[in-house]
C-alpha positions as CSV (number, residue, x, y, z in Angstrom):
1,R,66.2,10.5,30.1
2,I,62.5,11.5,30.6
3,T,60.6,9.7,33.3
4,Q,57.0,8.6,33.0
5,R,56.0,11.2,35.6
6,A,57.7,14.0,33.6
7,L,56.0,12.9,30.5
8,T,52.6,12.8,32.2
9,L,53.1,16.3,33.5
10,T,54.2,17.5,30.1
11,C,51.0,16.1,28.6
12,V,48.8,17.8,31.2
13,I,50.5,21.1,30.6
14,N,50.2,20.7,26.8
15,C,46.5,19.9,27.1
16,L,45.9,22.9,29.3
17,C,47.8,25.2,26.8
18,R,45.7,23.8,23.9
19,A,42.5,24.3,25.8
20,L,43.4,27.9,26.6
21,S,44.4,28.7,23.1
22,S,41.5,26.9,21.5
23,S,38.9,28.6,19.2
24,L,36.1,26.6,20.8
25,P,33.4,28.5,22.7
26,R,34.5,29.4,26.2
27,Y,32.7,30.1,29.4
28,H,31.9,33.8,29.2
29,H,31.8,34.6,32.9
30,T,34.8,35.7,35.0
31,G,37.3,32.9,35.1
32,P,39.4,31.9,38.1
33,V,42.1,34.4,37.2
34,T,44.0,34.0,40.5
35,A,44.0,30.3,40.1
36,F,45.6,30.6,36.7
37,Y,48.3,33.0,38.1
38,S,48.8,30.5,40.9
39,L,49.1,27.7,38.4
40,R,51.6,29.6,36.3
41,E,53.7,30.5,39.3
42,S,53.6,26.9,40.6
43,L,54.7,25.6,37.3
44,A,57.5,28.2,37.1
45,V,58.8,27.2,40.5
46,L,58.5,23.5,39.6
47,S,60.3,24.1,36.3
48,E,63.1,25.9,38.1
49,E,63.6,23.2,40.7
50,G,63.0,20.3,38.4
51,L,60.5,17.5,38.8
52,E,62.9,14.9,40.1
53,N,64.3,17.3,42.6
54,S,60.9,18.2,43.8
55,W,59.9,14.5,44.3
56,K,63.1,13.9,46.2
57,R,62.6,16.9,48.4
58,H,59.0,15.8,49.2
59,Q,60.2,12.2,50.0
60,S,63.1,13.5,52.2
61,A,60.8,15.8,54.1
62,A,58.3,13.0,54.6
63,E,60.9,10.5,55.9
64,H,62.2,13.2,58.3
65,F,58.6,13.7,59.5
66,Y,58.0,10.0,60.0
67,A,61.2,9.7,62.1
68,G,60.2,12.7,64.2
69,L,56.7,11.4,64.8
70,E,58.2,8.1,66.0
71,K,60.4,10.0,68.4
72,L,57.2,11.7,69.8
73,G,55.7,8.3,70.3
74,L,53.1,8.9,67.5
75,K,52.1,6.2,65.1
76,L,51.4,6.4,61.4
77,F,48.0,5.3,60.2
78,V,49.4,3.8,57.0
79,K,51.8,1.0,58.1
80,E,53.2,0.0,54.7
81,K,55.8,2.5,53.6
82,H,55.1,1.9,49.9
83,A,51.5,3.0,50.4
84,R,52.2,6.3,52.1
85,L,52.0,9.7,50.3
86,P,54.9,12.0,50.8
87,T,52.6,15.0,50.8
88,V,49.9,14.1,53.3
89,T,50.6,12.1,56.4
90,T,47.9,10.5,58.5
91,I,48.8,10.0,62.1
92,V,46.9,7.8,64.5
93,A,45.1,10.2,66.9
94,P,47.1,10.0,70.2
95,H,45.4,7.8,72.7
96,G,43.7,9.7,75.5
97,Y,43.7,13.0,73.6
98,D,40.7,14.8,72.0
99,W,41.8,15.3,68.4
100,K,39.8,18.5,68.2
101,E,41.5,20.0,71.2
102,V,44.9,19.1,69.8
103,T,44.2,20.6,66.4
104,S,42.6,23.7,68.0
105,Y,45.5,24.2,70.3
106,I,48.0,24.0,67.5
107,M,46.0,26.5,65.4
108,K,45.7,29.0,68.3
109,T,49.3,28.7,69.6
110,H,51.3,28.0,66.4
111,N,49.0,29.2,63.6
112,L,49.3,25.8,61.9
113,E,46.3,23.9,60.6
114,I,46.3,20.2,61.2
115,S,43.1,18.4,60.1
116,G,41.3,15.5,61.5
117,G,40.1,12.4,59.6
118,L,37.5,12.3,56.9
119,G,34.6,9.8,56.6
120,P,35.2,6.6,58.5
121,S,38.5,8.0,59.9
122,V,36.9,10.9,61.8
123,G,38.3,10.9,65.3
124,L,40.9,8.3,64.5
125,V,43.6,10.3,62.7
126,L,45.2,13.6,62.3
127,R,46.2,14.7,58.7
128,V,49.2,16.8,58.0
129,G,50.0,18.2,54.6
130,L,53.5,19.1,53.7
131,M,53.6,20.1,50.1
132,G,55.2,22.7,47.8
133,C,57.3,25.2,49.8
134,N,56.1,23.6,53.1
135,S,57.9,20.4,52.2
136,S,61.2,21.1,53.9
137,K,63.1,20.0,57.0
138,E,62.5,23.4,58.7
139,K,58.8,23.2,58.2
140,V,58.7,19.6,59.3
141,D,60.6,20.6,62.5
142,M,58.0,23.4,63.1
143,V,55.1,20.9,62.8
144,L,56.9,18.4,65.1
145,A,57.5,21.1,67.7
146,A,53.8,22.1,67.5
147,L,52.7,18.5,68.0
148,K,55.1,18.1,70.9
149,D,53.8,21.3,72.5
150,A,50.2,20.1,72.1
151,L,50.9,16.8,73.6
152,E,52.4,18.5,76.6
153,H,49.6,21.1,77.1
154,C,46.4,19.4,76.0
155,H,44.3,17.4,78.4
156,R,45.0,13.7,78.4
157,S,42.3,11.3,79.6
158,K,43.4,8.6,82.0
159,V,41.0,6.1,80.4
C-alpha cells in the first residue's frame, strides 16, 4: 500500500529526474554539484531505511525529546501535540536565563548548535533541529545533557 506521502515524494523525485534529463536550455554556470551529491546520498539513505520507518524514527525521537525536556522543567512553545513538527522543536526560553548565553555555552562546551527564535519569537524560544541521522535516541540524549549542563552553569537572574 502506497501512502500519500510516499506518492508525493515519488512525484518530486520524478520531476527532478525529468528536469535533469530535459533537453531544455540549462543554466550554463557551475551548478551546485555538492548539493546534487548530497541529495543523491540522502535519497539513497532514505530509500534503504524506507519512508515509513524514517517518519516513525523521527516521531519516536521527538517524543523522547519532549519527555526529556519535561524532566528538565522546560516547556514546549507549541502546546498542541498535533501541531508540532518532529524535526524542529521550539522550547520556551527558560525563565531567568539569557538565551544567547545558553546557546553560546552549549556551542562552546558541547559543539552543538541550538538556535534562538526568529522574527517575533526572538528571545522567547530556543529551536532544536533533530533530523536525518541526528534523529535518534542517542542524539536526543546528547542534546538533553547539553541543555541540562547549560542550565546548571549559565547565569540565572533572580528577577
